[in-house]
NUZASE-479313 format. One record per residue: residue number from 1; residue in three letters; chain; x, y, z of N, C-alpha, C, O, CB in turn. Coordinates in pm, whole numbers, plus 50000, padded with zeros to 5 digits. Atoms other than C-alpha are relative to their C-alpha. Glycine has a CB too. Example, Ala and Ser with C-alpha at 12.3 -4.5 7.8 and 13.67 -1.06 7.14 Angstrom:
> 1;ALA;A;50089;49881;50000;51230;49550;50780;50090;50120;50000;50194;50118;50066;49901;50003;50125 $
> 2;SER;A;49918;49881;49994;51367;49894;50714;49923;50109;50073;49974;50220;50090;50041;50046;49858 $
***
This chain:
> 1;MET;A;50009;49910;50006;50051;49986;49982;50033;50118;49978;50141;50129;50036;49984;49990;50032 $
> 2;TYR;A;49924;49880;49981;50131;50339;49922;49866;50162;50057;49746;50183;50040;50094;50020;49814 $
> 3;VAL;A;50077;49927;49933;50033;50650;50112;50059;50144;49920;50180;50165;49925;50014;49976;50171 $
> 4;ILE;A;49988;49846;50064;50056;51001;49929;49947;50110;50111;49851;50078;50181;49896;50016;49849 $
> 5;LYS;A;50058;49877;49908;49995;51335;50145;50048;50159;49904;50154;50219;49888;50095;49991;50192 $
> 6;VAL;A;50018;49879;50081;49864;51640;49913;49996;50114;50104;49923;50112;50203;49864;49996;49908 $
> 7;LYS;A;50030;49845;49973;49918;52009;50013;49893;50073;49976;49897;50136;49871;50074;50070;49942 $
> 8;GLY;A;50099;49929;50073;49611;52165;49984;50039;50189;49968;50133;50252;50017;49856;49973;50101 $
> 9;VAL;A;49975;49858;49982;49576;52545;49881;49922;50076;50000;49813;50042;49954;50064;50047;49935 $
> 10;ALA;A;50115;49886;49973;49395;52851;49950;49872;49930;50089;49894;49926;50210;49933;50063;49837 $
> 11;LYS;A;50093;50000;49898;49050;52727;50098;50012;49824;49935;49900;49773;49939;49836;50122;49999 $
> 12;ILE;A;49991;50135;49990;49139;52355;50008;50089;49954;50085;50203;50000;50086;50020;49948;49893 $
> 13;PRO;A;49934;50028;49930;49232;52131;50289;50144;49899;49948;50156;49868;49830;49910;49962;50083 $
> 14;ASP;A;49926;50143;50072;49544;51846;50264;49926;49891;50004;49830;49861;50076;50130;49950;50065 $
> 15;TYR;A;50071;50133;50002;49454;51548;50183;50101;49862;50005;50222;49883;50000;49912;49998;49861 $
> 16;VAL;A;49941;50110;49997;49577;51196;50199;49999;49925;49896;49941;49983;49805;49967;49944;50084 $
> 17;GLN;A;50049;50087;50113;49573;50906;49946;50076;49857;50024;50196;49828;50015;50038;50071;49844 $
> 18;LEU;A;49967;50101;49985;49579;50589;50016;50009;49887;49881;49895;49858;49846;49934;49980;50089 $
> 19;ARG;A;50003;50070;50135;49681;50337;49691;50056;49883;50003;50165;49883;50060;50062;50067;49896 $
> 20;ASP;A;49961;50095;50005;49726;49982;49630;50124;49943;49929;50199;50025;49874;49916;49964;49979 $
> 21;ASP;A;49863;50032;50095;50010;49798;49461;49977;50015;49863;50070;50063;49797;50056;49852;50012 $
> 22;SER;A;50022;49913;50134;49870;49871;49138;49963;50162;49968;49935;50202;49855;49898;49938;49943 $
> 23;PHE;A;50013;49892;50014;49825;50222;49209;49892;50028;49984;49871;50135;49928;50057;50039;49935 $
> 24;THR;A;50137;49992;49965;49468;50178;49269;49951;50131;50141;49996;50155;50253;49969;49831;50046 $
> 25;LEU;A;50062;49897;49886;49286;50447;49471;49916;49932;50103;49797;49902;50094;49904;50113;49936 $
> 26;LEU;A;50099;50014;49873;49163;50350;49773;49936;50058;50120;49817;50033;50140;50030;49939;50046 $
> 27;ALA;A;50059;49862;49936;49096;50610;50026;50022;50128;49941;50098;50128;49844;50048;50021;50131 $
> 28;TYR;A;49981;49902;50063;49082;50961;49947;49979;50125;50150;49863;50169;50142;49890;49996;49857 $
> 29;PHE;A;50050;49924;49874;49070;51214;50323;50055;50075;49995;50150;50094;49920;49998;49965;50119 $
> 30;ARG;A;49930;49874;49963;49134;51508;50466;50141;49961;50112;50148;49851;50167;49872;50107;50081 $
> 31;VAL;A;49934;50065;49866;49416;51481;50728;49984;50020;50113;50067;49976;50193;50103;50009;50013 $
> 32;ASP;A;50077;49970;49893;49210;51604;50992;49871;49920;50018;49800;49964;50109;49972;50133;49994 $
> 33;ARG;A;50074;50066;50035;48966;51368;50921;49974;49814;49972;49869;49757;49942;50000;50069;49925 $
> 34;PRO;A;49989;50156;50062;49060;50978;50850;49894;49911;50045;49842;49829;49970;50137;49925;50042 $
> 35;ASP;A;50103;50104;49966;48820;50802;51048;49861;49968;49923;49788;49913;50006;49964;50032;50127 $
> 36;LYS;A;50094;50055;50040;48537;50724;50841;50045;49967;49890;49979;49867;49865;49893;50058;50005 $
> 37;SER;A;49935;50035;50106;48734;50676;50516;50100;49852;50035;50080;49757;49960;50082;50134;49958 $
> 38;LEU;A;49943;50085;49944;48961;50432;50684;49920;49904;50069;49962;49789;50065;50079;50052;50067 $
> 39;ASP;A;50125;50107;49939;48683;50244;50857;49925;49923;49830;49890;49811;49792;49837;50131;50118 $
> 40;LYS;A;50098;50033;50161;48514;50237;50485;50077;49862;49971;50032;49751;50000;50025;50144;49831 $
> 41;ILE;A;49871;50072;50025;48823;50049;50380;50017;49834;50068;50062;49728;50022;50116;50102;50068 $
> 42;GLY;A;49952;50102;49945;48825;49824;50640;50184;49984;50105;50249;49890;50151;49986;49922;49869 $
> 43;LEU;A;49862;49933;49923;49160;50021;50817;49971;50056;50142;50063;50117;50197;50066;50135;49911 $
> 44;GLY;A;50022;49880;49919;48983;50182;51109;50105;49925;50146;50147;49972;50252;49795;50039;50030 $
> 45;ASP;A;49895;50095;49886;49198;49949;51338;50158;50029;49972;50249;50024;50055;49978;49809;49975 $
> 46;ARG;A;49811;49938;50040;49551;50061;51181;49989;50168;50000;50091;50228;49967;50075;49942;49790 $
> 47;ALA;A;50020;49850;50023;49401;50455;51192;50127;50084;50070;50173;50188;50022;49849;50047;50070 $
> 48;ASP;A;49876;49970;49910;49691;50515;51456;50109;50013;49903;50147;50112;49838;50035;49884;50112 $
> 49;TYR;A;49893;50053;50117;49945;50370;51245;50041;50116;49888;50130;50201;49879;49925;49864;49908 $
> 50;ILE;A;50002;49937;50162;49868;50506;50890;50003;50158;50056;50076;50214;49974;49828;49953;49880 $
> 51;MET;A;49981;49890;50002;49843;50884;51053;50112;50051;50079;50144;50169;50094;49898;50046;50022 $
> 52;ASP;A;49855;49937;49963;50167;50877;51227;50062;49977;49878;50165;50040;49853;50089;49933;50129 $
> 53;ILE;A;49923;50040;50146;50281;50770;50916;50015;50133;49914;50117;50195;49884;49903;49879;49901 $
> 54;VAL;A;50029;49867;50050;50134;51059;50750;50069;50181;50056;50104;50282;49994;49850;49989;50027 $
> 55;LYS;A;49948;49910;49946;50246;51290;51019;50143;50052;49970;50190;50166;49964;49985;49968;50106 $
> 56;GLU;A;49842;49959;50022;50600;51256;50950;50040;50024;49834;50142;50074;49787;50105;49863;50065 $
> 57;LEU;A;49949;50010;50177;50575;51215;50540;49949;50137;49983;49840;50184;50018;49914;49862;49869 $
> 58;PRO;A;49983;49872;50051;50663;51548;50398;49913;50000;49876;49887;49894;49819;50150;50035;49974 $
> 59;PHE;A;50118;50029;50081;50389;51689;50130;50078;49933;49839;50197;49940;49807;49896;50167;49982 $
> 60;GLY;A;50016;50071;50161;50385;51516;49764;50114;49902;50005;50181;49883;49903;50024;50119;49850 $
> 61;GLN;A;49914;50140;50043;50611;51215;49838;49917;49856;50018;49815;49860;50087;50145;49986;50106 $
> 62;ILE;A;50080;50076;50005;50478;50898;49806;50120;49901;50098;50243;49897;50086;49937;49968;49846 $
> 63;LYS;A;49910;50071;49938;50578;50637;50085;49940;49844;50037;49851;49829;50120;50043;50084;50121 $
> 64;LYS;A;50026;50161;49977;50539;50235;50090;49970;49970;50099;50061;49989;50180;50091;49914;49984 $
> 65;ILE;A;49991;50059;49914;50394;50089;50333;49946;49880;50058;49836;49879;50002;49994;50061;50042 $
> 66;ASP;A;50045;50151;49980;50297;49695;50500;49879;50019;50069;49909;50111;50144;50104;49901;50084 $
> 67;LEU;A;50094;50035;49925;49974;49652;50666;50010;49862;50015;49929;49802;50085;49885;50042;49957 $
***
């Protein structure tokens, strides 16, 4: 799975993309509201782990994670 942190501009907030190994979009959510999106794809129990990675990740970079 890949995590991408996207910087928002003006009134558009910062977002996170979660993509699978084929780079298909699994989830797209605001950095400050990950709960519903992660629950929807079955990763609600891994939310803390994913958000810790997101906090450390610079904008515009892609990071591969193993869940």
